[in-house]
N, C-alpha and C positions, 0 to 999 in steps of 0.2 A: 139196333135202336133201343134206347132205354124206354121203360114204361112211363107214360105220362099220366100222373095222378090228377084227380079232380082238384086236390089241394094246390098242386103246382099251377094248374090253369087258373084257379081262383086268385092265387098270389100274383100271377102275371097280370091278370085283369085289374087287380087292385093297384099294381105298380104303374100301369100304363093307361087305364081307362079304355082299352080296346075291347072288342066283343069277344065272346067265349070261343067262337070258331076260329077267329084270327089268332087268339092266344094259343089254342091247341095246335094249330098249324105251325106257328112260330116255334113252339116248344119241340115239336117233332123235328123241324128243320134244324134246330139247335141241339138236338139230342138231349133235351132235358135241361140244358144250361140256361138259367134264368137271365143272366146278364146278356148272353148272346141273343136270347130271344127278344129282349128289349131292343137291342140294336137292329134286329131284323124288322121289328114293327116300326121303329123310327125311320128306317130306310124306305119303308112303304108309306110313310107319312101318317101312320096310324097312332103313333105314340110320340110324346115329347120328352125332352131331357128333364131330369130333376123332378119328376112327378111327386107331388106331396103325398099321393096315395101310397108311395113306396114305404112310408114310415109306419112302423108298427104302432098301433094305438095303445099307449100306456098312460096311466094317470100319474099325477104329480104336479109339481110347480117349478117354475124358473124364478129364482130370487137373485137379488143383487145387494151389494153393500159398497158404498163409496166412503172412504175414510175422509176426515176433515182436511180441507185443502184441495180436494178433488184431484189428487195426484196418484192415488192408488185405488183400484176398485176390483171387485170380483163378481163373476156371474156363475151361478150354481144351478144344476138340475138335480132335484130330489124326487124320486119316484115312490109311489104307494100303489096299492092295489085297486082302489076305487075312487071315483070322483067325489063320493060322499066324504071320504077322509081328506081329499085334496082341498075341500071347501071348509074343513074343520079348523077353527081358530087355534086350537092347540097345535095342530100340525103346522099351520102357517107360522106360528110363533117359533116353533122348532126350526123351520127352514130359515127364517130370518136370523136366528142365532147362529146357525151353521155358517151362513154367508158372512156374518160379522167376524166370526172366529177365523175363517179362511182369509179374509181380507187382512187381518192382523198377522196371521201366520199361515202361509200356504201349506206348511207341513204339519199343521195341527192334527192330533190324533182324535178323531171324532167317533170312534167305534163304540165307546162306552155310552156316549150320548145317543147314538143310533139304537143300540140295544135297549136302552131305557125307554126310548120312544116307542119301539115295537111293543114292549110289555105294556105300556100305557094305552096305546091305541088299539092294539090287537090285529094289526096288519103288518105285513112285511114292508120294510122301508129301505130304500137304497139311495145312497149319495152317489149318483151315477157319474157325474163329471163336474169339473169346475175350471174356470180360466181366470187368472189374475193378471191385470195389466198395471204397469207403473209408468208414469210419464218420464220421458227422456228429454231433458232441456225444458224449454217453455211450452206449456200446453195444458190440457185438461183431460181427465178421464170422466166419462159420463155414462149413465146407464138408463135404460127404459124398459119397463115391464108392461107388456100389453095387458089390457083388461082381462082378468081371469087367470093370469099368471102362466099361460101356456107358451108364450113367446117372450124372449128377453134379449136385450142388446147391450153390449159393452163396447165403447169406442174410445180411441185416443186421437184427439185432434191437436195438432201442433201449431205453433206460431213462432215468428222470428223474435218478437219483442214481448217482454214480460207484461207491459202495459196493455197489450192487445187482449191477453187472457182475462183481464179484469173488466173489459168493456161489455156492455149489454149486447152489442151487435154480435160479438164473438159467442157469448153464452147462448144467444138465440139460435145462431147457426148450429152449434153443437146439439141443442135440443132437436132442431129440425133434422139433423143427420141421423140421430137415433131413431126418429120416427120413420125416416126414409128406409133405413136398413130393416126395421121391423116389418114394414108394409111391403116393400119391393123385393126383399130376400136376395140381395146380391151375394156372390160367393167370394169375390176378391175386390180389392180397391181399384186396381187398374188392370188393363188387358195384358200389360207386361208381366203380371204375376201368374198368369194362367200357365199351367203345365202344357208344354208343346204337344204332348200326347193327346190332351183334351181337344186342342185346336185341330190336330190331324184327324181325329175321329169325327169332329163336326164337319170338316171339309169332305170327308169320305161319305158321310150320311147325306149331306147336301147334294153332293155329286150324284149319288145313287138316286135321289129323288127326281133329278132332272136329266137322267142319262139319255132319255129319248128326245131331248131338245137338240136343235142344231149345234154342232161343235163350237161355232163362234160365239154362241150365246151362253154356253154352259159356264165359262169362267166368270162372266159378269153376274150371272144369277147366283153362283156359289158365293161370290164376294158379297153380294147383297144379303144373302142368308147369314153369312158369317158376321156381318155388321149388326144384324138384328140380334144374333146370339150375344155379341158384346154388350148391346144395349140392355139385355136382360141379365147377363152374368156379372158384369162389372159395375161397381158402384158409381164410378166417375162418369160412365157412359149412360147411366140411366136418366130418364126424365125426372126432374126434381118434383117432389110432392106438391110444392107450391109454385104457382105461376110467377113470372117476372113482373116487374113494376108496370110494364105495358100490357099485362095480362096475356103474354105469350108464353108458350112452353119453353123451358130452358133445361139444359142438362145439369146434373149435379156439379160437374166440372166448371161450367160457366157460372153457376150461382156462387160457388166458392171463390172463383176469381173476382167476381163483382164485390163480394164482401171484403176480400183481401184488399182490393183497390180502394174501397171506401175507408178501410182501417189503415191504409198505407203500410201493409205488411204482407208477408208470405204465409198464407194459411194452408195447412195440409192435413188430409185424413191419413194418419199413419197406419192404423190397423183397426180391425173390429172383430168382434165375436158375436155370433147370433145363435142362440139355442132355441130349440122347439121341443116341447115335451114328447118323448118317445123316439126322437131322432137317433139317439146314441145306440139304440138296439136294433135299428132298421137294417 
């Protein structure tokens, strides 16, 4: 059995929110493997999937740039060492310029700019990752940066008709969808996009949690837990951030369908990107 260090126990606790003793027992059972220990705790109902605590705390900003016409946009994470620098106007201006250059040219060489900024600010700066989206057919690229610049979203929303994209209803829908993704943190657009291995693991974990229930009840309970997983993991299955016209809760899928019906068009969420500061190094 491998030695279990206090650092490993602390890391597992940070990842899962479980108690110290539970974390130590899980690490011993998993022979020190963090991922296996997370699964052990989840099967016991102590931890949940995708814990935000799993992300290493790094400072920096998420920035975006949408080119005129809203057909091309980019989302970028740029890291620095301290929150003091992340709030510095010079650093923020540098980040905005990086996003602009990457929107114009995704292969832009920004190393000289980065080095010059390091010399100016006195902290190490890293352009950690970027994602550039371009509309295919009729549609719009939109972005949203949450207050403080720690979370950002980039999304492509499509339409069947060009006139739909120019309508106020469509533009409002796109804005609402960026807020939905920022707040509710989906991982995929639809459940069909989920890796079968992920679904298999969720079924295994759900089954382990109810293994002492009557056999005839287990399948139904597992299906219910899987449905709740979809409602958290998939954008279209999530509860929409705004209530319906009759003040009832609606899913994102149903809301999009209502807007599409009103516009007389087929409106689709084609893809999205969500960045959170520090995520890339977790």
